[in-house]
C-alpha positions in Angstrom: 109.9 95.3 46.1 111.3 97.5 43.4 109.4 100.4 41.7 108.5 98.4 38.6 107.1 95.5 40.6 105.1 97.9 42.7 103.5 99.6 39.6 102.7 96.2 38.1 101.0 95.2 41.4 99.0 98.4 41.5 97.9 98.3 37.8 95.0 96.0 36.9 92.7 95.7 34.0 89.3 97.4 34.0 86.3 95.0 33.8 82.9 95.8 32.5 80.0 95.1 35.0 76.3 95.9 35.4 75.5 99.2 37.2 73.9 98.7 40.6 71.8 101.8 40.0 70.4 101.6 36.4 71.4 98.1 35.3 73.4 99.3 32.3 76.1 96.9 31.2 78.6 99.6 30.4 79.9 100.3 33.9 83.6 99.7 34.5 85.2 98.1 37.5 88.8 98.9 38.5 90.5 96.9 41.3 93.0 98.7 43.4 95.3 97.5 46.1 95.8 100.1 48.9 98.4 100.1 51.7 98.5 97.0 53.9 97.3 94.9 50.9 93.7 96.1 51.2 91.8 95.5 48.0 89.1 97.9 46.9 87.1 98.1 43.7 86.0 101.3 42.0 82.9 101.1 39.9 81.5 103.8 37.5 78.5 103.7 35.1 78.8 105.5 31.8 75.1 105.8 31.4 73.9 107.3 34.7 77.3 108.3 36.1 76.6 106.4 39.4 79.9 105.6 41.2 80.5 103.2 44.0 83.3 101.4 45.9 83.5 97.9 47.1 85.7 96.0 49.6 85.4 92.3 50.4 82.3 92.2 48.1 80.5 94.9 50.2 79.7 98.4 49.1 81.7 101.0 51.1 81.6 104.8 50.9 84.4 107.0 49.7 85.2 108.1 53.3 86.1 104.5 54.1 88.3 104.2 51.0 90.2 107.3 51.9 90.7 106.1 55.5 92.0 102.7 54.2 94.4 104.6 51.8 95.8 106.7 54.7 96.9 103.7 56.7 100.6 103.0 56.8 
């Protein structure tokens, strides 16, 4: 895989979702592919600033995301 293909693979569109904390519809969702093709999703609410991560449709904590990112 060349560098351009790798960047395209890592870059995805942000999606607007409802916040799991306050219900606002202005939260963003960004999908990221980590090493070993592990997909995680970062969510952030513009209203209450709540942030959360998901993997396989389950909420995970930042520590788990960092551990997945370190794998090689």
